[in-house]
C-alpha positions, 0 to 999 in steps of 0.5 A: 973374764970369759966372753959370752960364747966362752961362758956359754960353752963352760956352762954347757959343759957343767950341765953335761957333767951334772947330767952324766953324774946324775945318771951314773948316781941313779944307776948306783942308787938303784943297786945300793940306795942307802949307801950312796944317798949322802954322796949323791946329795954332795955331788948334786949340791956341788954341781948345781952350785957350779951351774948357778955360779956360771949362769950368774 
C-alpha cells in the first residue's frame, strides 16, 4: 500500500497525464471532430476513473 506522499505523487501524475491527453485530443478534435469523439470519450473515461480510484 502506498503512503500518503507516494499516493499524492501518483495522483498528481495521473492528473498531469489526463490534462495532457485532453489538450492533445482538443487539438485533434479541432481538426477532425467526428472522427475522434469516441476516442476522446473512452480516454477521458479511463483517465477520470484512474483519478477517481487514486483519490479514494
